[in-house]
DSSP file (Angstrom, degrees, kcal/mol; ACC not computed):
  #  RESIDUE AA STRUCTURE BP1 BP2  ACC     N-H-->O    O-->H-N    N-H-->O    O-->H-N    TCO  KAPPA ALPHA  PHI   PSI    X-CA   Y-CA   Z-CA
    1    1 A M              0   0    0      0, 0.0     2,-0.1     0, 0.0     0, 0.0   0.000 360.0 360.0 360.0 125.4   86.3  145.8  118.8
    2    2 A N     >  -     0   0    0      1,-0.1     4,-1.9     4,-0.0     5,-0.2  -0.398 360.0-108.5 -84.0 167.1   86.7  144.0  115.5
    3    3 A A  H  > S+     0   0    0      1,-0.2     4,-2.0     2,-0.2     5,-0.2   0.857 116.5  56.5 -65.7 -35.8   84.2  144.3  112.6
    4    4 A H  H  > S+     0   0    0      1,-0.2     4,-2.2     2,-0.2    -1,-0.2   0.923 107.5  47.7 -63.2 -43.2   82.9  140.8  113.1
    5    5 A H  H  > S+     0   0    0      1,-0.2     4,-2.1     2,-0.2    -1,-0.2   0.907 110.4  53.7 -65.1 -41.6   81.9  141.4  116.8
    6    6 A H  H  X S+     0   0    0     -4,-1.9     4,-1.7     1,-0.2    -1,-0.2   0.903 109.9  46.2 -60.8 -42.6   80.2  144.7  115.8
    7    7 A I  H  X S+     0   0    0     -4,-2.0     4,-1.3     1,-0.2    -1,-0.2   0.918 111.8  51.1 -68.7 -42.9   78.0  143.0  113.2
    8    8 A A  H  X S+     0   0    0     -4,-2.2     4,-0.6     1,-0.2    -1,-0.2   0.871 108.6  51.9 -61.9 -37.7   77.1  140.2  115.5
    9    9 A H  H >< S+     0   0    0     -4,-2.1     3,-1.0     1,-0.2     4,-0.4   0.886 106.4  53.5 -68.3 -39.6   76.1  142.6  118.2
   10   10 A Q  H >< S+     0   0    0     -4,-1.7     3,-1.0     1,-0.2    -1,-0.2   0.812  99.3  63.4 -68.2 -28.8   73.8  144.6  115.9
   11   11 A A  H 3< S+     0   0    0     -4,-1.3    -1,-0.2     1,-0.2    -2,-0.2   0.750  97.2  58.7 -66.3 -23.4   72.0  141.3  114.9
   12   12 A V  T << S+     0   0    0     -3,-1.0    -1,-0.2    -4,-0.6    -2,-0.2   0.672  79.4 107.6 -79.1 -19.5   70.8  141.0  118.6
   13   13 A L  S <  S-     0   0    0     -3,-1.0    -3,-0.0    -4,-0.4     0, 0.0  -0.334  78.7-107.0 -64.8 139.0   69.0  144.4  118.6
   14   14 A P        -     0   0    0      0, 0.0     2,-0.7     0, 0.0    -1,-0.1  -0.301  23.0-124.9 -66.2 150.1   65.2  144.0  118.6
   15   15 A V        -     0   0    0     -3,-0.1    -3,-0.0     0, 0.0    -2,-0.0  -0.886  26.1-141.3 -93.1 114.2   63.3  144.9  115.5
   16   16 A L        -     0   0    0     -2,-0.7     2,-0.1     1,-0.1     0, 0.0  -0.551  18.1-115.6 -76.1 134.6   60.7  147.4  116.4
   17   17 A P        -     0   0    0      0, 0.0     2,-0.4     0, 0.0    -1,-0.1  -0.437  28.4-151.3 -66.4 141.4   57.3  147.1  114.8
   18   18 A T        -     0   0    0     -2,-0.1     2,-0.4    45,-0.0     0, 0.0  -0.864   6.2-155.4-110.9 154.5   56.4  150.0  112.5
   19   19 A T        -     0   0    0     -2,-0.4     2,-0.2    43,-0.1    42,-0.0  -0.990   9.5-133.8-130.3 136.8   52.9  151.1  111.9
   20   20 A R        -     0   0    0     -2,-0.4    42,-3.0     1,-0.0     2,-0.5  -0.524  17.9-128.3 -80.7 152.5   51.4  152.9  108.9
   21   21 A L  E     -A   61   0A   0     40,-0.2     2,-0.5    -2,-0.2    40,-0.2  -0.918  24.0-153.8-101.5 130.1   49.1  155.9  109.3
   22   22 A L  E     -A   60   0A   0     38,-3.4    38,-3.3    -2,-0.5     2,-0.1  -0.919   4.7-142.1-109.1 129.9   45.9  155.4  107.2
   23   23 A R    >>  -     0   0    0     -2,-0.5     4,-1.8    36,-0.2     3,-0.8  -0.409  34.7 -95.5 -81.2 164.6   44.0  158.4  106.0
   24   24 A L  H 3> S+     0   0    0     34,-0.4     4,-2.9     1,-0.2     5,-0.2   0.868 119.1  57.5 -55.0 -49.6   40.1  158.3  106.0
   25   25 A P  H 3> S+     0   0    0      0, 0.0     4,-1.7     0, 0.0    -1,-0.2   0.860 111.1  43.7 -53.7 -37.4   39.6  157.3  102.3
   26   26 A L  H <> S+     0   0    0     -3,-0.8     4,-2.8     2,-0.2     5,-0.2   0.877 111.9  52.5 -75.5 -37.1   41.7  154.1  102.9
   27   27 A V  H  X S+     0   0    0     -4,-1.8     4,-2.3     2,-0.2     6,-0.4   0.910 108.7  52.5 -61.8 -41.0   40.0  153.3  106.2
   28   28 A L  H  X S+     0   0    0     -4,-2.9     4,-1.7     1,-0.2     5,-0.3   0.921 113.2  43.1 -59.3 -45.8   36.7  153.6  104.4
   29   29 A R  H  < S+     0   0    0     -4,-1.7    -2,-0.2    -5,-0.2    -1,-0.2   0.910 115.4  48.3 -68.8 -40.8   37.8  151.1  101.7
   30   30 A V  H  < S+     0   0    0     -4,-2.8    -2,-0.2     1,-0.2    -1,-0.2   0.875 122.0  32.7 -69.6 -37.4   39.4  148.7  104.2
   31   31 A T  H  < S-     0   0    0     -4,-2.3    -1,-0.2    -5,-0.2    -2,-0.2   0.704  94.6-133.2 -92.3 -19.1   36.5  148.6  106.6
   32   32 A G     <  +     0   0    0     -4,-1.7     2,-0.2    -5,-0.3    -3,-0.1   0.550  63.8 128.3  73.4   7.4   33.6  149.0  104.2
   33   33 A L        -     0   0    0     -6,-0.4    -1,-0.3    -5,-0.3     2,-0.2  -0.521  58.2-117.9 -92.0 159.1   32.1  151.6  106.5
   34   34 A G     >  -     0   0    0     -2,-0.2     4,-2.3    -3,-0.1     5,-0.2  -0.484  28.9-107.7 -89.9 165.5   30.9  155.1  105.6
   35   35 A R  H  > S+     0   0    0      1,-0.2     4,-2.5     2,-0.2     5,-0.2   0.948 119.0  47.0 -56.8 -52.2   32.4  158.2  107.1
   36   36 A S  H  > S+     0   0    0      1,-0.2     4,-2.5     2,-0.2    -1,-0.2   0.894 111.2  53.3 -62.6 -38.3   29.4  159.0  109.3
   37   37 A T  H  > S+     0   0    0      2,-0.2     4,-2.5     1,-0.2    -1,-0.2   0.919 108.4  49.1 -59.1 -45.9   29.3  155.4  110.5
   38   38 A I  H  X S+     0   0    0     -4,-2.3     4,-2.2     2,-0.2    -2,-0.2   0.939 113.5  45.5 -60.7 -48.4   32.9  155.5  111.5
   39   39 A Y  H  X S+     0   0    0     -4,-2.5     4,-2.0     1,-0.2    -1,-0.2   0.857 113.0  51.9 -67.0 -32.0   32.6  158.8  113.4
   40   40 A R  H  X S+     0   0    0     -4,-2.5     4,-1.1    -5,-0.2    -1,-0.2   0.900 111.0  47.0 -65.1 -41.6   29.4  157.5  115.1
   41   41 A M  H  <>S+     0   0    0     -4,-2.5     5,-3.4     2,-0.2     6,-0.6   0.834 108.1  55.0 -72.4 -31.6   31.1  154.4  116.2
   42   42 A I  H ><5S+     0   0    0     -4,-2.2     3,-1.7     4,-0.2    -1,-0.2   0.917 105.7  53.4 -61.0 -46.1   34.1  156.4  117.5
   43   43 A A  H 3<5S+     0   0    0     -4,-2.0    -1,-0.2     1,-0.3    -2,-0.2   0.810 110.9  47.0 -62.3 -29.5   31.6  158.4  119.7
   44   44 A K  T 3<5S-     0   0    0     -4,-1.1    -1,-0.3    -5,-0.1    -2,-0.2   0.329 116.4-116.9 -91.8   7.0   30.3  155.1  121.0
   45   45 A K  T < 5S+     0   0    0     -3,-1.7    -3,-0.2     2,-0.1    -2,-0.1   0.853  84.4 117.9  59.3  36.9   33.9  153.8  121.6
   46   46 A Q      < +     0   0    0     -5,-3.4    -4,-0.2    -8,-0.1    -5,-0.1   0.290  69.3  43.7-110.5   4.9   33.3  151.0  119.1
   47   47 A F  S    S-     0   0    0     -6,-0.6    -1,-0.1    -5,-0.1    -2,-0.1  -0.993  97.1 -89.0-151.0 143.9   36.0  152.1  116.6
   48   48 A P        -     0   0    0      0, 0.0    -6,-0.1     0, 0.0    -2,-0.1  -0.196  41.8-118.4 -56.7 142.1   39.6  153.3  117.1
   49   49 A R        -     0   0    0     -7,-0.1     2,-0.1     1,-0.1    15,-0.1  -0.568  29.9-118.7 -76.3 140.9   40.1  156.9  117.6
   50   50 A P        -     0   0    0      0, 0.0     2,-0.4     0, 0.0    10,-0.3  -0.409  21.8-120.7 -78.0 160.9   42.3  158.7  114.9
   51   51 A C  E     -B   59   0B   0      8,-3.6     8,-2.2    -2,-0.1     2,-0.5  -0.809  24.7-116.2 -97.5 142.6   45.6  160.4  115.7
   52   52 A R  E     +B   58   0B   0     -2,-0.4     6,-0.3     6,-0.2     3,-0.1  -0.695  36.9 170.1 -78.5 121.3   46.0  164.1  114.9
   53   53 A I  E     -     0   0B   0      4,-2.5     2,-0.3    -2,-0.5     5,-0.2   0.378  64.3  -3.2-114.3   0.4   48.7  164.5  112.3
   54   54 A G  E >  S-B   57   0B   0      3,-1.3     3,-0.9     1,-0.1    -1,-0.2  -0.962  90.1 -74.3-172.0 178.9   48.3  168.2  111.5
   55   55 A D  T 3  S+     0   0    0     -2,-0.3    -1,-0.1     1,-0.3    -3,-0.0   0.883 131.3  10.6 -54.4 -42.2   46.1  171.2  112.2
   56   56 A R  T 3  S+     0   0    0     -3,-0.1     2,-0.4     2,-0.0    -1,-0.3  -0.046 115.1  89.0-128.8  32.9   43.2  169.8  110.1
   57   57 A A  E <   +B   54   0B   0     -3,-0.9    -4,-2.5     2,-0.0    -3,-1.3  -0.989  43.4 177.4-137.0 137.2   44.3  166.2  109.4
   58   58 A V  E     -B   52   0B   0     -2,-0.4   -34,-0.4    -6,-0.3     2,-0.3  -0.909   3.1-175.7-129.5 164.6   43.9  163.0  111.2
   59   59 A A  E     -B   51   0B   0     -8,-2.2    -8,-3.6    -2,-0.3     2,-0.4  -0.978  21.8-122.6-151.4 161.2   44.9  159.4  110.5
   60   60 A W  E     -A   22   0A   0    -38,-3.3   -38,-3.4    -2,-0.3     2,-0.4  -0.858  28.5-114.0-106.1 141.7   44.4  156.0  112.0
   61   61 A R  E >>  -A   21   0A   0     -2,-0.4     4,-1.9   -40,-0.2     3,-1.0  -0.606  21.5-137.3 -71.8 129.0   47.2  153.6  113.0
   62   62 A Q  H 3> S+     0   0    0    -42,-3.0     4,-3.0    -2,-0.4     5,-0.2   0.861 103.8  59.4 -55.2 -36.7   47.1  150.6  110.8
   63   63 A I  H 3> S+     0   0    0    -43,-0.3     4,-2.1     1,-0.2    -1,-0.3   0.843 105.0  48.6 -58.9 -37.8   47.7  148.4  113.7
   64   64 A D  H <> S+     0   0    0     -3,-1.0     4,-2.0     2,-0.2    -1,-0.2   0.888 112.8  47.8 -70.4 -39.6   44.5  149.7  115.4
   65   65 A I  H  X S+     0   0    0     -4,-1.9     4,-2.6     2,-0.2     5,-0.2   0.939 111.1  50.5 -66.6 -46.9   42.4  149.1  112.3
   66   66 A D  H  X S+     0   0    0     -4,-3.0     4,-2.9     1,-0.2     5,-0.2   0.937 111.2  48.5 -58.4 -45.9   43.8  145.6  111.8
   67   67 A A  H  X S+     0   0    0     -4,-2.1     4,-2.3     1,-0.2    -1,-0.2   0.876 110.7  51.3 -63.1 -35.7   43.0  144.8  115.5
   68   68 A W  H  X S+     0   0    0     -4,-2.0     4,-2.1     2,-0.2    -1,-0.2   0.916 111.8  47.0 -67.4 -41.9   39.4  146.2  115.1
   69   69 A I  H  X S+     0   0    0     -4,-2.6     4,-2.3     2,-0.2    -2,-0.2   0.930 112.6  49.3 -65.5 -44.4   38.9  144.0  111.9
   70   70 A D  H  X S+     0   0    0     -4,-2.9     4,-1.9    -5,-0.2    -2,-0.2   0.919 111.2  49.9 -61.0 -42.6   40.3  140.9  113.7
   71   71 A Q  H  X S+     0   0    0     -4,-2.3     4,-1.2    -5,-0.2    -1,-0.2   0.905 111.6  48.7 -61.5 -42.2   38.0  141.6  116.7
   72   72 A R  H  X S+     0   0    0     -4,-2.1     4,-1.0     1,-0.2    -1,-0.2   0.892 110.6  50.1 -66.1 -42.5   35.0  141.9  114.4
   73   73 A S  H  < S+     0   0    0     -4,-2.3    -1,-0.2     1,-0.2    -2,-0.2   0.816 112.0  46.7 -75.0 -27.4   35.8  138.7  112.5
   74   74 A T  H  < S+     0   0    0     -4,-1.9    -1,-0.2    -5,-0.2    -2,-0.2   0.713 106.8  58.6 -82.2 -20.2   36.1  136.7  115.7
   75   75 A A  H  <        0   0    0     -4,-1.2    -2,-0.2     1,-0.2    -1,-0.2   0.720 360.0 360.0 -80.1 -21.5   32.9  138.1  117.1
   76   76 A L     <        0   0    0     -4,-1.0    -1,-0.2    -5,-0.1    -2,-0.1   0.503 360.0 360.0 -75.4 360.0   30.9  136.8  114.1
């Protein structure tokens, strides 16, 4: 296989989306909601659940928060 063929083959590979993990302070700023409101909405299944990232740490996938914001803005 020559070098040109190898490079062309790599260009065909799909680009996988990456998602950032957002900690609570950033989720609070982005959504404008308070901590207790977020956890109350999670309990009612009205807000994305966080992912566990450590023994005592959680974070939200940015893609989930973005989708929630989009859903809210189209519902208004």
